C-alpha positions in Angstrom: -8.9 12.8 -14.4 -5.6 12.8 -12.5 -7.1 14.9 -9.7 -10.1 12.5 -9.4 -7.6 9.6 -9.0 -5.8 11.5 -6.3 -9.1 12.2 -4.6 -10.0 8.5 -4.5 -6.5 7.7 -3.4 -6.9 10.1 -0.5 -10.3 8.5 0.4 -8.6 5.1 0.3 -5.9 6.4 2.6 -8.5 7.8 5.0 -10.4 4.5 4.9 -7.2 2.6 5.6 -6.3 4.7 8.6 -9.9 4.4 10.0 -10.0 0.7 9.5 -6.6 0.3 11.1 -7.6 2.3 14.1 -10.8 0.3 14.3 -8.9 -2.9 14.1 -6.5 -1.8 16.9 -9.5 -0.7 19.1 -11.2 -4.1 18.4 -8.0 -6.0 19.4 -8.1 -4.0 22.7 -11.8 -4.7 23.2 -12.9 -1.2 22.7 -15.1 0.7 20.2 -13.3 2.3 17.3 -13.1 5.9 16.2 -16.4 5.8 14.2 -18.4 4.2 17.1 -21.7 3.0 15.8 -20.7 4.0 12.2 -17.8 1.6 12.1 -19.6 -0.7 9.6 -19.8 2.3 7.1 -16.2 1.3 6.3 -17.7 -1.8 4.7 -19.6 0.4 2.2 -16.6 2.8 1.8 -14.6 0.0 0.4 -16.9 -0.1 -2.7 -16.7 3.6 -3.1 -12.9 3.4 -3.7 -12.6 -0.1 -5.1 -14.6 0.4 -8.2 -12.4 3.3 -9.4 -9.3 1.4 -8.3 -10.2 -1.6 -10.4 -10.9 0.6 -13.4 -7.6 2.4 -12.9 -5.6 -0.8 -12.4 -7.2 -2.3 -15.6 -5.8 0.6 -17.6 -2.3 0.1 -16.0 -2.3 -3.7 -16.7 -3.7 -3.7 -20.2 -1.8 -6.3 -22.2 0.0 -7.6 -19.1 0.1 -11.3 -18.2 -1.7 -12.4 -15.1 1.7 -13.3 -13.6 2.8 -9.7 -13.7 -0.5 -8.1 -12.9 0.4 -6.6 -9.5 3.8 -5.5 -10.7 2.2 -3.6 -13.5 -0.7 -2.2 -11.3 1.7 -0.9 -8.6 4.6 0.3 -10.9 3.9 4.0 -10.2 3.7 3.9 -6.4 6.6 3.9 -4.0 8.0 0.5 -2.9 6.8 1.0 0.7 3.2 1.5 -0.5 3.4 -1.7 -2.6 4.8 -3.7 0.3 2.2 -2.2 2.7 -0.6 -3.5 0.3 1.0 -6.9 0.1 1.4 -7.0 3.9 -2.2 -6.1 4.6 -3.4 -8.6 2.0 -1.5 -11.3 3.8 -2.6 -10.2 7.2 -6.2 -10.4 6.1 -5.9 -14.2 5.6 -4.2 -14.6 9.0 -6.8 -12.4 10.7 -9.7 -14.2 9.1 -8.4 -17.6 10.2 -8.1 -16.3 13.8 -11.5 -14.7 13.6 -13.2 -17.9 12.4 -11.6 -19.9 15.2 -12.6 -17.3 17.9 -15.8 -15.8 16.4 -18.7 -15.2 18.9 -21.6 -17.5 18.4 -25.2 -16.2 17.8 -26.5 -12.6 17.6 -26.0 -10.0 20.2 -28.3 -7.0 20.9 -26.7 -3.6 21.0 -23.5 -2.3 19.5 -21.3 -4.4 17.2 -19.0 -6.7 19.0 -15.2 -5.9 18.8 -14.5 -9.4 17.6 -16.7 -8.9 14.6 -15.1 -5.5 13.9 -11.7 -7.3 14.1 -12.8 -9.8 11.6 -14.1 -7.3 9.1 -11.3 -4.7 9.6 -8.6 -7.1 8.4 -10.3 -7.2 5.0 -11.0 -3.5 5.1 -7.3 -2.7 5.6 -6.4 -5.1 2.7 -8.9 -3.6 0.2 -8.2 0.0 1.2 -4.4 -0.4 0.9 -4.7 -2.1 -2.5 -7.0 0.6 -3.7 -4.6 3.3 -2.4 -1.6 1.8 -4.1 -3.4 1.2 -7.4 -5.1 4.6 -7.5 -1.9 6.4 -6.5 0.0 4.5 -9.2 -2.6 5.3 -11.8 -2.5 9.0 -10.9 1.3 9.2 -11.1 1.3 7.5 -14.5 -1.8 9.1 -15.9 -0.1 11.4 -18.4 2.4 8.9 -19.6 2.3 6.6 -22.6 1.6 3.3 -20.8 2.8 1.1 -23.7 6.3 -0.3 -23.2 8.2 -0.7 -26.5 11.4 -2.2 -27.7 13.9 0.0 -29.6 12.2 -0.9 -32.9 8.8 0.2 -31.5 7.0 -3.1 -30.9 4.7 -3.1 -27.8 6.0 -5.5 -25.1 4.8 -6.4 -21.6 5.9 -4.1 -18.9 8.1 -6.8 -17.3 9.7 -8.0 -20.6 13.5 -8.0 -20.9 13.5 -8.8 -24.7 11.0 -8.2 -27.4 8.9 -11.2 -28.4 8.8 -10.1 -32.1 12.4 -9.0 -32.9 14.4 -10.3 -29.8 16.0 -6.9 -29.0 16.6 -6.1 -25.4 14.0 -3.7 -23.9 15.9 -0.7 -22.5 14.6 2.3 -20.6 14.0 5.1 -22.9 12.1 7.3 -20.5 9.0 7.1 -22.7 6.5 4.4 -21.8 9.0 2.3 -19.8 8.2 2.3 -16.1 10.3 0.5 -13.6 8.7 -2.6 -12.1 
């Protein structure tokens, strides 16, 4: 299973690179690296997103909504986590710019760079989140994902103290992953 998670993480990384290159090409008014197949990146998001959601659900089991992303990304390097957050924020900015400058009507022929720019902002967000979540799940796959207090009670991954006994939650090396 770990190898399958790494495979999907690799596919997410490839999708991220291709969507980034397509986005830069669209900003320059050019056709991207995939040419007429650029919109296949749209379908590719679903190929990696479904396994990413399933993997992140496993990582966040028993976690509060407030700490969802911390728990989902706890196995990936900090740069990958911040990259995903950055592309997610950029998708909103890019979408607002796209809406204000979107071409009107339909055009015959190849897809317009402005349309690719609008879609590629979201592709980068989804591919980077999938990459971080799948990589995190692959790194943590063999570990006991339950975080426990010294007595053995299961606590949330971000907890500093146990809700049941009040003891401080310390890193024991088993089940405790840094957030």
